[in-house]
C-alpha positions as CSV (number, residue, x, y, z in Angstrom):
1,M,-6.6,7.9,-1.2
2,N,-5.7,9.4,2.2
3,P,-3.5,7.6,4.7
4,T,-4.1,6.1,8.1
5,V,-1.5,7.5,10.5
6,K,-0.3,6.0,13.7
7,H,2.0,8.1,15.9
8,F,4.5,7.0,18.5
9,F,5.9,9.6,20.9
10,D,9.3,9.4,22.5
11,K,9.3,11.5,25.7
12,A,13.1,11.4,26.1
13,T,13.6,13.3,22.8
14,W,10.1,14.8,22.3
15,T,10.1,13.0,18.9
16,L,7.1,11.7,16.9
17,T,7.5,8.6,14.7
18,Y,4.8,7.8,12.2
19,V,3.6,4.7,10.6
20,V,1.6,5.8,7.5
21,Y,-0.4,3.1,5.7
22,D,-3.1,2.5,3.2
23,E,-5.2,-0.1,5.1
24,A,-4.9,-2.9,7.6
25,G,-3.0,-5.7,6.0
26,G,-1.7,-3.3,3.5
27,T,1.5,-1.3,2.9
28,A,3.2,1.2,5.1
29,A,6.0,3.8,5.4
30,I,7.7,4.6,8.7
31,I,8.8,8.2,9.1
32,D,11.5,9.5,11.5
33,S,12.1,6.5,13.8
34,V,13.9,6.6,17.1
35,L,16.8,4.5,18.5
36,D,16.9,5.0,22.3
37,Y,20.3,6.3,23.5
38,D,21.6,7.0,27.0
39,P,24.2,9.8,26.7
40,K,25.6,8.9,30.2
41,S,26.5,5.4,29.4
42,G,26.7,5.4,25.6
43,R,24.3,2.5,25.5
44,T,21.5,2.1,22.9
45,K,18.1,0.3,23.3
46,T,15.4,-0.5,20.9
47,T,12.3,0.0,23.1
48,S,10.8,2.7,20.9
49,A,11.5,0.9,17.6
50,D,10.1,-2.4,19.1
51,Q,6.8,-0.6,19.7
52,V,6.7,0.3,16.0
53,I,7.5,-3.3,15.0
54,E,4.8,-4.7,17.3
55,F,2.2,-2.4,15.7
56,V,3.3,-3.1,12.1
57,R,3.0,-6.8,12.8
58,A,-0.3,-6.6,14.6
59,E,-1.8,-4.7,11.6
60,R,-0.2,-7.2,9.2
61,L,1.5,-4.4,7.3
62,T,4.2,-4.7,4.7
63,V,6.8,-1.9,5.1
64,A,7.8,-0.4,1.8
65,W,9.8,2.6,3.1
66,I,11.7,3.7,6.2
67,L,11.9,7.5,5.6
68,E,13.9,10.3,7.2
69,T,13.0,13.9,6.8
70,H,16.6,14.9,7.4
71,A,19.7,13.9,9.5
72,H,18.3,14.7,12.9
73,A,20.4,16.4,15.6
74,D,18.1,15.5,18.5
75,H,17.6,11.7,18.3
76,L,19.2,8.7,16.8
77,S,17.6,6.9,13.9
78,A,16.4,3.3,14.2
79,A,16.3,2.9,10.4
80,K,18.8,0.1,10.2
81,Y,17.2,-1.9,13.0
82,L,13.7,-1.5,11.6
83,R,14.8,-2.5,8.1
84,A,16.5,-5.7,9.5
85,H,13.2,-6.7,11.2
86,L,10.6,-5.4,8.8
87,G,12.2,-4.9,5.4
88,G,11.6,-1.9,3.3
89,K,13.9,0.6,1.7
90,T,15.5,3.5,3.6
91,G,15.0,6.9,1.9
92,I,16.0,10.5,2.3
93,G,16.4,13.6,0.1
94,N,19.5,13.5,-2.1
95,R,20.8,16.7,-0.5
96,I,21.9,14.5,2.4
97,A,25.3,14.4,0.6
98,T,25.8,18.1,1.4
99,V,25.3,17.4,5.1
100,Q,27.6,14.3,5.0
101,R,30.4,16.4,3.5
102,V,30.1,19.0,6.2
103,F,30.1,16.6,9.1
104,K,32.7,14.3,7.7
105,Q,35.0,17.3,8.2
106,V,33.6,18.2,11.6
107,F,34.0,14.7,13.0
108,N,37.1,13.9,10.9
109,L,35.5,10.6,9.9
110,E,37.3,7.7,8.4
111,A,38.7,8.5,4.9
112,S,36.5,5.7,3.5
113,F,33.2,7.3,4.7
114,P,31.3,8.0,1.4
115,T,29.6,11.4,1.1
116,D,27.3,10.6,-1.8
117,G,24.4,9.3,0.3
118,Q,24.9,5.6,-0.7
119,Q,24.3,4.6,3.0
120,F,20.6,5.0,2.1
121,D,18.7,2.7,-0.2
122,H,17.1,5.5,-2.1
123,L,17.8,9.2,-2.5
124,F,14.8,11.3,-3.5
125,T,14.8,14.2,-5.9
126,E,12.6,17.2,-5.6
127,G,9.0,16.4,-6.6
128,E,9.6,12.7,-6.9
129,R,6.6,10.5,-6.4
130,F,6.7,7.1,-4.9
131,P,4.2,4.3,-4.1
132,I,3.2,3.2,-0.6
133,G,0.8,0.4,-1.6
134,K,-2.4,2.2,-2.7
135,L,-1.0,5.5,-1.6
136,T,1.3,7.9,-3.4
137,G,3.9,10.0,-1.7
138,E,5.5,13.1,-3.1
139,V,8.9,14.6,-2.0
140,L,9.1,18.3,-1.2
141,F,12.5,19.9,-0.5
142,V,12.1,22.3,2.4
143,P,15.6,23.4,3.4
144,G,16.4,26.0,6.0
145,H,16.6,24.1,9.3
146,T,19.3,22.1,7.5
147,P,20.2,22.2,3.8
148,A,18.8,18.7,3.2
149,C,15.4,18.8,4.9
150,A,12.5,17.1,3.0
151,A,8.8,16.8,3.7
152,Y,6.5,14.1,2.4
153,A,3.1,14.8,1.0
154,I,0.9,11.6,1.2
155,G,-2.8,12.0,0.4
156,D,-4.2,14.8,2.5
157,S,-1.2,14.8,4.8
158,L,2.1,16.6,5.1
159,F,4.9,15.1,7.2
160,V,7.1,18.2,7.7
161,G,10.0,17.0,9.9
162,D,11.4,19.9,11.9
163,T,10.4,22.6,9.4
164,M,7.6,23.8,11.7
165,F,6.0,22.7,14.9
166,M,2.6,23.0,16.5
167,P,1.2,26.6,16.1
168,D,2.0,27.5,19.7
169,V,5.6,26.3,19.5
170,G,6.5,27.9,16.1
171,T,9.3,26.9,13.8
172,A,12.7,25.2,13.7
173,R,16.1,26.7,14.5
174,C,18.4,27.6,11.6
175,D,21.8,27.9,13.2
176,F,23.1,24.4,12.4
177,P,25.7,24.2,9.6
178,G,24.0,25.1,6.3
179,G,20.9,26.4,8.0
180,D,19.3,29.6,6.9
181,A,16.3,31.5,8.2
182,R,15.5,33.2,4.9
183,T,15.5,29.8,3.2
184,L,13.3,28.3,5.9
185,Y,10.7,31.0,5.5
186,K,10.4,30.2,1.8
187,S,10.1,26.5,2.6
188,M,7.3,27.1,5.1
189,R,5.4,29.2,2.7
190,K,5.7,26.4,0.2
191,L,4.0,24.1,2.7
192,L,1.4,26.6,3.7
193,D,0.3,27.0,0.0
194,F,-1.3,23.5,0.3
195,P,-5.1,23.5,0.7
196,A,-6.3,24.8,4.1
197,S,-7.6,21.4,5.2
198,T,-4.3,19.6,4.6
199,R,-3.2,17.8,7.8
200,I,0.3,18.6,9.1
201,F,2.2,16.0,11.2
202,V,5.2,17.4,13.1
203,C,8.3,15.5,14.1
204,H,8.6,17.1,17.6
205,D,6.4,18.8,20.1
206,Y,7.6,20.9,23.0
207,P,4.3,21.8,24.6
208,P,4.0,24.9,26.8
209,P,3.0,24.4,30.4
210,G,-0.5,23.0,30.7
211,R,-0.8,21.5,27.3
212,E,-0.6,17.8,26.5
213,V,1.7,16.6,23.7
214,Q,0.1,17.1,20.2
215,W,1.3,16.0,16.8
216,E,-1.3,16.9,14.2
217,T,-2.4,20.4,13.0
218,S,-3.4,21.8,9.7
219,V,-2.4,24.3,7.1
220,A,-5.3,26.5,8.1
221,A,-4.3,26.4,11.8
222,Q,-0.7,27.2,11.0
223,R,-1.6,30.1,8.7
224,E,-3.9,31.5,11.4
225,S,-1.9,31.1,14.6
226,N,1.6,29.8,14.2
227,I,3.5,32.2,16.5
228,H,6.4,32.6,14.1
229,V,5.0,32.4,10.6
230,H,1.2,33.1,10.6
231,D,-0.2,35.0,7.7
232,G,1.0,38.6,7.8
233,V,4.5,37.8,9.1
234,S,7.0,39.1,6.5
235,E,10.2,37.3,5.5
236,E,12.2,40.1,7.0
237,A,10.4,39.9,10.3
238,F,10.7,36.2,10.5
239,V,14.5,36.3,9.7
240,A,15.0,38.9,12.4
241,M,13.0,36.9,15.0
242,R,14.6,33.6,14.1
243,S,18.2,35.0,14.1
244,A,17.7,36.6,17.5
245,R,16.1,33.5,19.0
246,D,18.7,31.1,17.6
247,A,21.5,33.1,19.2
248,T,20.0,32.2,22.7
249,L,19.7,28.5,22.1
250,E,22.0,25.8,23.4
251,M,23.0,22.8,21.2
252,P,20.7,19.8,21.4
253,V,21.8,17.3,24.0
254,L,22.2,14.5,21.5
255,I,23.6,16.4,18.5
256,L,27.1,14.9,18.6
257,P,26.0,11.2,18.7
258,A,22.9,11.7,16.6
259,I,24.5,13.3,13.6
260,Q,27.2,10.6,13.5
261,I,24.6,7.8,13.4
262,N,22.0,9.5,11.2
263,I,24.3,10.4,8.3
264,R,25.0,6.7,8.2
265,A,21.3,5.9,7.8
266,G,21.1,4.6,11.4
267,D,24.3,2.5,11.2
268,F,27.1,2.6,13.7
269,P,30.7,3.7,12.8
270,P,32.9,0.7,11.8
271,A,34.0,-1.3,14.8
272,E,37.6,-0.9,15.8
273,D,40.0,-3.8,16.4
274,N,38.4,-4.6,19.8
275,G,35.0,-5.0,18.2
276,V,33.6,-1.8,19.7
277,S,32.1,1.1,17.7
278,Y,33.1,4.6,18.9
279,L,31.6,8.1,18.5
280,K,33.7,11.2,18.5
281,I,33.3,14.4,20.5
282,P,35.0,17.3,18.7
283,L,36.1,19.9,21.2
284,N,35.3,23.5,20.5
285,A,34.2,22.7,16.9
286,L,30.5,23.6,17.0
């Protein structure tokens, strides 16, 4: 059975959130949700997440899963907020523990912060299959952008996170802690070995001038025309391109707040004695 897919686009972070479901009145998974965040004031809003909630309720869906493809560096996750309002289990690949260990040190987090992934309801293993009502999802580990990236194969569709983008945008950067261009190349070839007609849903789109935002492509389109990894691009050529390109990129605007929230499954740091939660800004650390 193939899924019905509803997308939600957040212009502030160029992020696509997906509600993936079997049928109206059926069961759904939410993939890569967004909690709105204003970096100037430090205030959060739930406008994006509330649009997802409105749709889920209008379609009379039961949420089984709230999934993350990885600990995003460009937007905050609304997983905790969505679970409180819609139920379901939060899930991510079990290699999130590696990312948590790295960033616990970077941010010098509280000693009690666990680095075993227990903030999430479920940690997926490579190849694990899981039900979404009448649908079946399968977990694919696709590291390279980060060491903990996962993609979800659901019916005829792949939800690939930041592993690759639309064909005219290319592929994800690999210069975050634990990232590796050679590993990313292997991960992308793993995805591109799926049947040519397989639908690919990207987590972000950064359209070139003159093109509207898009979110769905296919294995065939990627193999034919992805500007970084189309058929015929060797691993060595990709690694050279990616390494050179990454050296020119600035850090994402929201990386410091986003990572601190996302390794906690969308939760805030523990409130201090004045009742306020605080994020840290490490100086000269990244």
